[in-house]
N, C-alpha and C positions, 0 to 999 in steps of 0.2 A: 481514410481521415480517421483521425484520433480522437473519436468523441468523448465527452463525460457521459457515464452511463449512472444510474441510482441502483444501487443491489443493495437489497435492505435498506440500512440507513447510510450507505457509504456512497459518497460520489468517486468513482474512479473512473480512469481512462482505460480504453482497450489495451493500450500498450502496458499498463501497469497491471492489469489482469493476467496479461501474457507472461509478463515477467515473474510474476507471483506463482503461476501455473508451474514456471519452469522449478521453482522451489517446493514444490507440493504445498503450497498455500492456496487453498480453494476460499475465494472471497464469499462466495455462495454459503458457505457454511460461517460465516462471521457476522455477527450483528452489529459491529462499529468500528471506525478506524481504529479506536483503541485495541480492540482483539486483533486486527491485522497487524498493528506495529507491536503487539506482544509476539506474534509468531514468528515475525521478521527477527525481532530482538533474540529468541530462542535459537536461531540458527546462524545469524550473522558472524559470530565469531569462529564458526569452523570453516569458512569459505575462503577462497583464493582473493588477492586483491582486486580482480576484475570483478568477482562475483560480489563481494561485498561493496564495490562502486555501484554495481547496478541496483542492488536492494538498498543500499543507503540514498541513492538518488529517489527510489520509490518512496521511501521512508520520508525524505524530506518534503516532498510534494503532498504526502497524506497528511504529515503535520500541518503543512502551510494550509491546506483545504479545511482541516479542522478548526485551524485559529480563525479563519475567516468565515465559517459558519457560526463559529460562536460570538464574534463582536458584534455590537449592537452598532447599527448603522443610522 
C-alpha cells in the first residue's frame, strides 16, 4: 500500500520516496518540499525522457500537496 508519510515537514508517499532514492535524493535530509523540488530541478535536465517523466510526476505531486497544505479551508 502506498501511504502518505510525514518526514520532517514533508508529506510524501512511499513510492515517491523510492523514486527519489533512485536518483540519490534523500528526503530524510530535506526540511521542506521546496528543498526536494530544488534537488529534483538540479538533475532533471540531465535525464533520459523516461527518467524525466518519472521525476516530473513526483515533482507535480509534491507541488500539488504543497499547494493544498497552504490553502485556507
